[in-house]
C-alpha positions in Angstrom: 124.4 168.9 4.3 122.0 170.2 7.0 123.0 173.8 6.2 122.5 173.3 2.5 119.0 171.8 3.1 118.1 174.6 5.5 118.9 177.3 2.9 117.0 175.3 0.2 114.0 175.3 2.6 114.3 179.0 3.1 114.5 179.6 -0.6 111.5 177.5 -1.4 109.5 179.0 1.5 110.4 182.5 0.5 109.1 181.8 -3.1 105.9 180.4 -1.6 105.3 183.6 0.5 105.9 185.8 -2.5 103.3 183.9 -4.4 100.9 184.2 -1.5 101.5 187.9 -1.3 100.7 188.3 -5.1 97.3 186.6 -4.4 96.4 189.3 -1.9 96.5 192.3 -4.2 94.2 194.4 -2.1 96.6 194.0 0.8 99.4 195.3 -1.3 97.3 198.3 -2.4 96.4 199.2 1.2 100.1 199.0 2.1 100.9 201.5 -0.7 98.0 203.8 0.2 99.0 203.7 3.9 102.6 204.7 3.0 101.4 207.5 0.7 99.1 208.9 3.5 102.0 209.0 5.9 104.1 210.8 3.4 101.4 213.3 2.7 100.8 213.9 6.4 104.4 214.4 7.2 104.9 216.6 4.2 102.1 218.9 5.4 103.1 218.8 9.0 106.8 219.4 8.3 106.0 222.2 5.9 103.7 223.9 8.3 106.2 223.7 11.2 109.1 224.8 9.0 107.2 227.9 7.8 106.2 228.9 11.4 109.3 228.1 13.5 113.0 228.1 13.4 114.4 224.7 14.4 117.9 223.3 14.5 117.5 219.5 14.3 120.8 218.7 12.7 122.6 215.5 13.6 126.2 214.7 14.3 127.7 214.7 10.8 126.6 217.8 9.1 127.4 221.2 10.6 124.4 222.7 8.9 120.8 222.5 9.9 118.0 220.8 8.1 114.3 221.2 8.1 111.7 219.1 9.9 110.0 218.1 6.7 113.1 216.5 5.4 113.7 214.9 8.9 110.3 213.3 8.8 110.3 212.1 5.2 113.7 210.4 5.5 112.3 208.6 8.6 109.4 207.4 6.4 111.8 206.1 3.8 113.8 204.3 6.4 110.9 202.6 8.2 109.2 201.7 4.9 111.9 199.1 4.4 111.4 197.4 7.8 108.0 197.8 9.4 106.0 195.6 7.0 108.5 192.8 7.1 108.5 192.9 10.9 104.7 192.8 11.1 104.4 190.0 8.5 107.0 187.9 10.4 105.2 188.3 13.7 101.9 187.3 12.1 103.2 184.3 10.1 102.7 181.5 12.6 99.1 182.5 13.5 98.4 183.0 9.8 99.7 179.5 9.0 97.7 178.1 11.9 94.5 179.8 10.6 95.0 178.4 7.2 95.6 174.9 8.6 98.9 174.5 7.0 101.4 174.8 9.9 101.0 171.2 10.9 101.6 170.0 7.4 104.7 172.2 7.0 106.3 171.1 10.3 105.6 167.4 9.6 107.4 167.9 6.3 110.6 169.1 8.1 110.0 172.8 7.5 111.1 174.3 10.9 109.5 177.3 12.5 112.7 179.3 12.1 112.5 178.6 8.3 109.0 180.0 8.3 110.0 183.1 10.2 113.2 183.9 8.2 111.6 183.2 4.8 108.5 185.3 5.6 110.8 188.2 6.6 112.9 187.9 3.4 109.8 187.7 1.2 108.3 190.8 2.9 111.6 192.6 2.7 111.7 192.0 -1.1 108.1 193.4 -1.3 109.0 196.4 0.8 112.1 197.1 -1.3 110.0 197.1 -4.5 107.5 199.5 -3.0 110.2 201.8 -1.8 112.0 201.8 -5.2 108.9 202.2 -7.4 106.5 204.1 -5.1 108.2 205.8 -2.1 111.4 207.2 -3.7 109.6 208.6 -6.9 107.0 210.3 -4.6 109.7 211.8 -2.5 111.5 213.1 -5.6 108.3 214.7 -6.7 107.8 216.3 -3.3 111.4 217.4 -3.2 111.1 219.0 -6.6 107.7 220.8 -6.4 106.7 221.1 -2.7 109.9 221.8 -0.7 111.4 225.2 0.0 114.5 224.0 1.7 118.0 224.8 0.3 119.0 221.1 0.8 117.2 218.3 -1.0 116.1 215.0 0.5 118.9 213.2 -1.3 121.8 215.8 -1.0 124.2 213.3 0.5 123.4 210.4 -2.0 126.2 209.9 -4.5 128.5 207.2 -5.7 130.8 207.8 -2.7 128.1 207.4 0.0 125.9 204.8 -1.7 128.0 201.8 -0.5 128.0 203.3 3.0 124.2 203.7 3.1 123.8 200.2 1.6 125.9 198.8 4.4 123.9 200.5 7.0 120.6 199.3 5.6 121.9 195.7 5.5 123.0 196.0 9.1 119.6 197.4 10.1 117.8 194.6 8.2 119.8 192.0 10.2 118.9 193.8 13.4 115.2 194.0 12.6 115.2 190.3 11.5 116.5 189.3 14.9 113.9 191.5 16.7 111.2 190.0 14.4 112.3 186.4 15.2 112.5 187.2 19.0 109.0 188.7 19.1 107.6 186.0 16.7 109.0 183.3 19.0 106.4 184.2 21.6 103.8 182.8 19.2 105.2 179.3 19.8 103.7 179.2 23.3 101.3 182.1 23.4 98.4 183.6 21.5 97.6 187.1 20.5 101.1 188.7 20.7 100.2 191.3 18.2 99.6 194.1 20.8 103.0 193.4 22.3 104.6 193.3 18.8 103.0 196.7 18.1 104.3 198.1 21.4 107.9 197.0 20.4 107.8 198.5 16.9 106.3 201.8 18.2 108.9 202.0 20.9 111.6 201.5 18.3 110.1 204.2 16.1 110.1 206.6 19.0 113.6 205.8 20.1 114.9 205.9 16.5 113.7 209.4 16.0 110.9 208.6 13.6 108.5 211.3 15.1 111.0 213.7 16.6 114.7 214.3 17.0 116.4 212.0 19.5 117.9 215.2 21.0 114.3 216.0 22.2 114.7 213.4 24.9 117.7 215.2 26.4 115.4 217.1 28.9 113.6 214.0 29.9 116.3 211.3 30.0 119.4 213.4 30.2 122.0 214.1 27.5 124.1 211.1 28.5 121.2 208.7 28.3 120.1 210.0 25.0 123.6 209.6 23.6 123.6 206.1 25.0 120.5 205.2 23.1 121.9 206.7 20.0 125.1 204.7 20.1 123.9 201.4 21.6 120.6 200.6 19.8 121.4 199.8 16.2 118.1 201.0 14.7 118.6 204.4 16.4 122.2 204.6 15.2 121.2 203.7 11.7 118.4 206.2 11.3 120.5 209.0 12.8 123.3 208.2 10.4 121.2 207.9 7.3 119.3 211.0 8.0 122.4 213.1 8.8 124.2 211.8 5.7 121.4 212.1 3.2 120.3 215.5 4.2 123.9 216.8 4.3 126.4 217.3 1.6 127.5 213.7 1.9 131.0 214.5 3.2 132.1 211.9 5.7 135.3 210.0 6.3 135.4 206.3 6.5 137.1 206.5 9.8 134.2 208.4 11.3 131.8 206.0 9.7 133.6 203.1 11.3 134.4 204.5 14.7 131.1 206.3 15.5 128.5 204.1 13.8 129.6 200.7 12.4 131.3 199.5 15.6 128.3 200.2 17.8 125.9 198.8 15.3 127.8 195.5 14.9 128.0 195.2 18.7 124.3 195.9 19.2 123.4 193.4 16.4 125.6 190.7 17.9 123.7 191.1 21.2 120.4 191.0 19.5 121.4 187.8 17.5 122.4 186.0 20.7 119.2 187.1 22.5 116.8 186.2 19.7 118.5 182.8 19.2 118.4 182.0 22.9 114.8 183.0 23.2 113.7 181.1 20.1 115.5 177.9 21.1 114.2 178.1 24.7 110.6 178.6 23.5 110.9 175.9 20.9 112.2 173.5 23.6 109.3 174.4 25.8 106.8 173.7 23.1 108.4 170.4 22.3 108.3 169.4 25.9 104.6 170.2 26.1 104.0 168.2 23.0 102.6 170.8 20.6 102.2 174.5 19.9 99.5 176.1 22.0 97.5 177.4 19.0 97.3 174.0 17.2 
C-alpha cells in the first residue's frame, strides 16, 4: 500500500513539474538556444581540428578511426539527455522553498525523495523531447551538409543496435538519478550547494570524455588508471560505448556488450544507489533531529 501511494505521489508530482515547466517558456527557449550554441561551437571546433591535424581517437569497439567533430557531437547528444535533469533536481528544494510551497508539500505527506525523483523524471521527459525534436534533427542536418567524414554520426544506429543503445541510456539515467539525489540531499541541511553541484557535473563531463578522449589522460594518470575510470564509472563507460558504437559500423556481439560494458555499469550503478540512499536517509534523519530544514 505504501509503495502504491508513493508511486502515485511521484506520478502526480511529475505532472505538476511538467505543468510548471510549460509556464516558463523563456527558460525552455534558453535551454534550446544553449544546446544549439554548443552544437555550433563543437561543429566549428571539430571541423577546424579535423582539417588541420590527423588524429586517431577511436575507442574500443571499432577498429577504424573517427573524427573529432563526430566525437564531440555525440558527446553533446549524450549529455543533452542528462545535464538539465541533474541541474533541475539539484535546484528543486531551494526552488520550492523560494516559492513558499515546500512546507505545504511536506505537511501533505509529499516526501523530499518524491520531489527529487519526480523533478528528475519531469526534466528527463523535457530533455528527451528536446533531443528528439531539436538536437537529433540538427545533427542530421550537420551530418548531411557540413561534415566531410566518411562515417556519419549515426553509422552504428540500426535495428540491431537500437535496443543495446536504449539499454545503455536507461542505465545511465539511473546512474545520473542517483547522483542527482545524492547531491540534492545536501540541500536538506545546507544552503547554496549549486557551486558544488556544478563541480560534480563538470568533473563527470571531463571524466566521461565530453571534451576530449579519455585516452588523453593516459600520460597524466597512467594507462591503468584511465582504463579503471573507463570501466568503473558508469557514465564514462556509457559514453565511451555509445560513441564507439554509433560512429562505427555497429558490429558488436552481445557477449562483448555484456562482458565489457553492462557488467561494469550495473556494478557501478549498484554502488551509486547504495551511496545515494545512505546519504539521503542520513541527512533526512539529521534534519528531522534538528526539527526542520535549514532553509525554511
